[in-house]
Structures are given as structure tokens and as C-alpha cells.
C-alpha positions as CSV (number, residue, x, y, z in Angstrom):
1,X,-15.8,5.1,14.0
2,X,-13.9,1.8,14.8
3,X,-16.2,-0.2,12.5
4,X,-15.6,2.2,9.6
5,X,-11.8,2.1,9.7
6,X,-11.8,-1.7,10.1
7,X,-14.1,-2.2,7.2
8,X,-12.2,0.3,5.1
9,X,-8.9,-1.4,5.8
10,X,-10.1,-4.9,5.0
11,X,-11.6,-3.7,1.7
12,X,-8.4,-1.9,1.0
13,X,-6.3,-5.0,1.7
14,X,-8.3,-7.1,-0.6
15,X,-8.2,-4.6,-3.4
16,X,-4.4,-4.0,-2.9
17,X,-3.7,-7.8,-3.2
18,X,-5.7,-8.0,-6.4
19,X,-4.0,-5.0,-7.9
20,X,-0.5,-6.3,-6.9
21,X,-1.3,-9.6,-8.7
22,X,-2.3,-7.6,-11.8
23,X,0.8,-5.5,-11.6
24,X,3.0,-8.6,-11.3
25,X,1.6,-9.8,-14.6
26,X,2.0,-6.4,-16.2
27,X,5.6,-6.3,-15.1
28,X,6.3,-9.3,-17.4
29,X,4.8,-7.4,-20.3
30,X,5.9,-3.8,-20.0
31,X,8.6,-3.8,-17.3
32,X,8.8,-2.5,-13.8
33,X,8.5,1.2,-14.5
34,X,5.6,0.7,-16.9
35,X,3.7,-1.5,-14.4
36,X,4.4,1.0,-11.6
37,X,2.9,3.9,-13.5
38,X,-0.3,2.0,-14.4
39,X,-1.6,2.3,-10.8
40,X,-1.2,6.0,-11.0
41,X,-2.0,7.1,-14.5
42,X,-5.0,4.8,-14.9
43,X,-6.1,5.2,-11.2
44,X,-6.3,9.0,-11.3
45,X,-9.6,9.3,-13.3
46,X,-11.3,6.9,-10.9
47,X,-10.0,8.8,-7.9
48,X,-11.4,12.0,-9.3
49,X,-14.7,10.2,-9.7
50,X,-14.5,9.1,-6.0
51,X,-13.8,12.7,-5.0
52,X,-16.9,13.9,-6.8
53,X,-19.0,11.2,-5.0
54,X,-17.4,12.2,-1.7
55,X,-18.4,15.8,-2.2
56,X,-22.0,14.8,-3.0
57,X,-22.2,12.4,0.0
58,X,-20.8,14.9,2.5
59,X,-22.6,17.9,0.9
60,X,-19.3,19.9,1.1
61,X,-17.2,21.5,-1.5
62,X,-13.6,20.3,-2.2
63,X,-11.4,22.1,0.4
64,X,-8.6,24.5,-0.6
65,X,-5.2,22.9,-0.6
66,X,-2.7,24.3,1.9
67,X,1.1,24.1,1.9
68,X,1.3,21.6,4.7
69,X,-1.1,19.2,3.0
70,X,0.8,19.6,-0.4
71,X,4.1,18.9,1.3
72,X,2.8,15.7,3.0
73,X,1.1,14.6,-0.2
74,X,4.4,15.1,-2.3
75,X,6.4,13.2,0.3
76,X,3.9,10.3,0.3
77,X,3.7,10.3,-3.5
78,X,7.4,10.0,-4.1
79,X,7.9,7.4,-1.3
80,X,5.0,5.3,-2.8
81,X,6.5,5.4,-6.3
82,X,9.9,4.1,-4.9
83,X,8.1,1.5,-2.7
84,X,6.0,0.1,-5.6
85,X,9.0,-0.2,-8.0
86,X,11.0,-2.0,-5.3
87,X,8.1,-4.3,-4.6
88,X,7.7,-5.3,-8.3
89,X,11.4,-5.9,-8.6
90,X,11.2,-8.3,-5.6
91,X,8.2,-10.1,-7.2
92,X,10.3,-10.9,-10.2
93,X,12.5,-13.0,-8.0
94,X,10.3,-14.6,-5.4
95,X,6.8,-15.9,-5.0
96,X,3.9,-13.4,-4.7
97,X,3.0,-14.3,-1.1
98,X,6.6,-14.2,0.2
99,X,7.3,-10.9,-1.5
100,X,4.2,-9.5,0.1
101,X,5.6,-10.7,3.4
102,X,8.9,-8.9,2.9
103,X,7.1,-5.6,2.4
104,X,4.9,-6.2,5.4
105,X,7.7,-5.5,7.9
106,X,6.1,-2.1,7.3
107,X,3.8,-1.8,10.4
108,X,6.7,-1.5,12.9
109,X,8.2,1.1,10.7
110,X,4.9,2.9,10.4
111,X,4.5,3.0,14.1
112,X,8.0,4.6,14.5
113,X,7.4,7.1,11.7
114,X,3.9,7.9,13.2
115,X,5.4,8.8,16.6
116,X,8.3,10.8,15.2
117,X,6.6,12.6,12.4
118,X,3.0,13.1,13.5
119,X,3.2,12.6,17.3
120,X,0.7,9.8,17.2
121,X,0.5,7.8,20.4
122,X,1.0,4.0,20.3
123,X,-0.2,2.1,23.4
124,X,1.9,-0.7,24.9
125,X,-0.7,-3.4,23.9
126,X,-0.9,-2.0,20.4
127,X,2.9,-2.0,20.2
128,X,3.0,-5.7,21.2
129,X,0.3,-6.6,18.7
130,X,2.2,-4.8,15.9
131,X,5.4,-6.6,16.9
132,X,3.7,-10.0,17.0
133,X,2.2,-9.6,13.6
134,X,5.5,-8.4,12.2
135,X,7.3,-11.5,13.6
136,X,4.8,-13.6,11.8
137,X,5.7,-11.7,8.6
138,X,9.4,-12.3,9.1
139,X,8.8,-16.0,9.7
140,X,6.9,-16.2,6.4
141,X,9.6,-14.3,4.6
142,X,12.8,-15.9,5.7
143,X,13.3,-19.2,3.8
144,X,15.8,-21.6,5.5
145,X,18.8,-22.4,3.4
146,X,18.7,-19.5,1.0
147,X,17.4,-16.3,2.7
148,X,20.8,-14.9,3.3
149,X,22.7,-16.3,0.3
150,X,23.6,-14.0,-2.4
151,X,20.7,-15.1,-4.5
152,X,18.3,-14.7,-1.7
153,X,19.5,-11.5,-0.2
154,X,18.5,-9.2,-3.1
155,X,14.7,-9.8,-3.0
156,X,14.9,-9.6,0.8
157,X,16.5,-6.1,0.5
158,X,14.1,-5.0,-2.2
159,X,11.1,-6.1,-0.1
160,X,12.2,-4.7,3.3
161,X,13.3,-1.3,1.9
162,X,10.0,-1.2,-0.1
163,X,8.2,-1.7,3.2
164,X,10.2,1.3,4.6
165,X,9.0,3.6,1.8
166,X,5.4,2.3,2.1
167,X,5.6,3.1,5.8
168,X,6.8,6.6,5.1
169,X,4.1,7.1,2.5
170,X,1.3,5.9,4.8
171,X,2.4,8.3,7.6
172,X,2.7,11.2,5.1
173,X,-0.7,10.6,3.7
174,X,-2.3,10.6,7.1
175,X,-0.4,13.9,7.7
176,X,-1.9,15.3,4.5
177,X,-5.4,14.3,5.5
178,X,-5.1,15.8,9.0
179,X,-3.8,19.0,7.5
180,X,-7.2,19.5,5.9
181,X,-8.8,20.7,9.1
182,X,-12.6,21.1,9.5
183,X,-13.2,18.9,6.4
184,X,-15.3,15.7,6.6
185,X,-13.1,12.7,6.8
186,X,-14.4,11.1,3.6
187,X,-13.8,14.3,1.6
188,X,-10.4,14.9,3.2
189,X,-9.3,11.4,2.3
190,X,-10.5,11.7,-1.3
191,X,-8.9,15.1,-1.7
192,X,-5.5,13.9,-0.5
193,X,-5.7,10.8,-2.7
194,X,-6.4,12.8,-5.8
195,X,-3.6,15.3,-5.0
196,X,-1.1,12.5,-4.5
197,X,-2.1,10.5,-7.6
198,X,-1.9,13.7,-9.7
199,X,1.6,14.3,-8.5
200,X,2.6,10.7,-9.1
201,X,1.2,10.7,-12.6
202,X,3.0,13.8,-13.5
203,X,6.3,12.6,-12.1
204,X,6.2,9.2,-13.8
205,X,4.9,10.6,-17.1
206,X,7.7,13.1,-17.3
207,X,10.3,10.3,-16.5
208,X,8.9,7.9,-19.0
209,X,8.7,10.5,-21.8
210,X,12.3,11.4,-21.2
211,X,13.8,8.0,-20.5
212,X,11.4,5.1,-21.1
213,X,9.0,5.8,-23.9
214,X,8.7,2.1,-24.8
215,X,7.2,1.3,-21.4
216,X,4.7,4.2,-21.7
217,X,3.7,3.0,-25.2
218,X,3.4,-0.5,-23.8
219,X,1.0,0.5,-21.1
220,X,-1.1,2.4,-23.6
221,X,-1.3,-0.6,-26.0
222,X,-2.6,-2.8,-23.2
223,X,-5.0,-0.2,-21.9
224,X,-7.8,-2.6,-21.1
225,X,-5.7,-4.5,-18.6
226,X,-4.1,-1.3,-17.3
227,X,-7.5,0.4,-16.9
228,X,-8.8,-2.5,-14.8
229,X,-5.6,-2.4,-12.6
230,X,-6.0,1.3,-12.3
231,X,-9.6,1.0,-11.1
232,X,-8.8,-1.7,-8.6
233,X,-5.8,0.3,-7.3
234,X,-7.8,3.6,-7.0
235,X,-10.6,1.7,-5.1
236,X,-8.1,0.1,-2.7
237,X,-6.4,3.4,-2.2
238,X,-9.7,5.2,-1.4
239,X,-10.4,2.6,1.2
240,X,-6.9,2.9,2.8
241,X,-7.1,6.7,2.9
242,X,-10.5,6.5,4.7
243,X,-8.8,4.3,7.2
244,X,-5.9,6.9,7.6
245,X,-8.5,9.6,8.2
246,X,-10.1,7.7,11.1
247,X,-7.2,6.2,13.0
248,X,-3.4,6.1,13.2
249,X,-1.5,4.8,10.2
250,X,0.0,2.1,12.4
251,X,-3.4,0.7,13.2
252,X,-4.5,0.6,9.6
253,X,-1.3,-1.0,8.3
254,X,-1.3,-3.6,11.0
255,X,-4.8,-4.7,10.3
256,X,-3.9,-4.5,6.7
257,X,-1.7,-7.6,7.3
258,X,-4.8,-9.6,6.6
259,X,-3.6,-9.0,3.0
260,X,-1.3,-11.9,3.7
261,X,-4.3,-14.2,3.8
262,X,-5.6,-12.9,0.5
263,X,-2.0,-13.2,-1.0
264,X,-2.0,-16.9,0.0
265,X,-5.3,-17.4,-1.7
266,X,-3.9,-15.9,-4.9
267,X,-0.7,-17.8,-4.5
268,X,-2.4,-21.2,-4.2
269,X,-5.5,-20.8,-6.4
270,X,-4.4,-18.5,-9.2
271,X,-0.6,-18.4,-9.4
272,X,-0.3,-22.1,-8.5
273,X,2.5,-21.5,-6.0
274,X,3.0,-23.6,-2.9
275,X,2.8,-22.5,0.8
276,X,5.2,-23.9,3.3
277,X,4.3,-24.9,6.9
278,X,6.6,-22.0,8.1
279,X,4.4,-19.6,6.2
280,X,1.2,-20.9,7.8
281,X,2.7,-20.5,11.3
282,X,3.6,-16.9,10.3
283,X,0.1,-16.2,9.2
284,X,-1.2,-17.5,12.6
285,X,1.0,-15.0,14.4
286,X,-0.2,-12.2,12.1
287,X,-3.8,-13.1,12.9
288,X,-3.0,-13.1,16.6
289,X,-1.4,-9.7,16.4
290,X,-4.3,-8.3,14.4
291,X,-6.9,-9.8,16.8
292,X,-5.0,-8.3,19.8
293,X,-4.9,-4.9,18.1
294,X,-8.6,-4.9,17.5
295,X,-9.5,-6.2,20.9
296,X,-7.2,-4.3,23.2
297,X,-5.2,-1.8,21.1
């Protein structure tokens, strides 16, 4: 099963980076709330398709939803909405790669939440690997000279708190998957994903109809771009949820730090932003931590 969760996580990281870049551009067109809801509203139809394919592949029917699963899914759904909005706010003020780094203080927080909420066991080597990778993230994120000034503190706060909510959502989603006992891991992952996306879509649609109809209309007017972002987001989420079904959320989110490499590629090749030496050193620590996790964790 190790190979499966590793492949799923790497695919999810690549898809997540691509979707984040798309959402960053959407934020400039339809605002933070509009860009946030795109991943949910336009991702839901694709996640339903993935659920149907999962049922066909596993030759099982979709399992009945229980209260524990629904509770975890709702917690994860709300936490992810907040995390995504904070991440997009940070991206408006700092580079794509550095903002991604702020949010990736998440693995240490995931490990703590996993132990406290789910009772997952984190070995000593795995803990060191997670800490090493996170130090690399912090090194990338903190820019000498302006990180703790008034102008630099706001995106730092947005990013780190975003990471906290992403951590909580990851642990909650694994809890929802585990609550679907006696269900094949692929089908449990897809069922939890569809449930969470349906909740997120309902919450954001209600909010936008009441308070921000302009953003909703904007996302509908640029439906082609939004649809593509929704597909990429749903595909990435499907991969992440498969990982959560097979191993601890801490393992998945730590390996997911390879997303930093993908973010650097986007930063340099597509967004034309520069990468400092400090950030390269940080990436090296991330890779060391990830390699240690895979080899010994």
C-alpha cells in the first residue's frame, strides 16, 4: 500500500499546485470569495463522476453515511473553506511560492491534530522528518528585512493560520474516511470527498447569494476557466483523499511538501518570479525530510 499512497500524494501535490495558480489568477478577476467557491462548486460534478468510477472499480455500492462520518466531513469542509480564503488573501500580497511555504507549516500541525483527534501514532523518526521539512518551509517563508515588519506580518499570519485550518481539515477528512468501516479505501475516499464538497458548495452558495452576488455572477461568467480549475481541484482532492485512506494525514501532508518544488517551477517559468538562495536551501531541507520519512518513517 506504500506505493499507492506515495503516488496518490505526489499526483495530488502536482494538481493542487496547478489549481492554486489558477485560483490566484481568478482572485484578481472575481475576488477572494469567488475564487474560493470555484474549487467547490465546479469541482463537485467531477467528484461525483469519480465516485461513480470508484463504485465500478471496487464493485461495491456507495456506503450509507453515518453521523460520525458526516461530523468529520462538516468539520473538514468548514476548515478547508477558511484555509483556502486565507491562502488566497496571502497570495495577493506575496509571491506564489513563498505563500505556499507559509501554508506548509501544516505538517507539524497535522501530526499534532492526528495524535490528539484520531489517536494516530507518529514514530520518532517520522517526527524528526516532519520537523526537518517544516524548518525548510520556514526558511523559505521568512524573508530577512521585512518578514516581521508591519507590511510583512499580515501575509505571514494569513499563511500560517491557513496552514492550521488545512491541517485540521486533513485530519477531519481522514477521520471521515475511517468512519466508513468495511468500505474499500477507494470508495471510502470518494464518498467522503463528495460529501465534503457538497457541504462546501451549499455553504458558499448560500453565503454568496446573501452577501456577494457579484462574485457568484463573476464565477458564472468565466465558467470555462472556473470549470477547468474545478476539474483540476477535484482530481487533486481525489488523490489526496486516497492518500488519507491509506496512511496517516501527517505522512500524506509531509510528502505533499514536494508541492514546493512544483510551486517553484510555476514561480520561475509561468509567473516570472525569482527564487532566492535561502529558498533553495529551504527546499533542500524539505527534500531531506521527505526522503527520511519515506525511508525510515
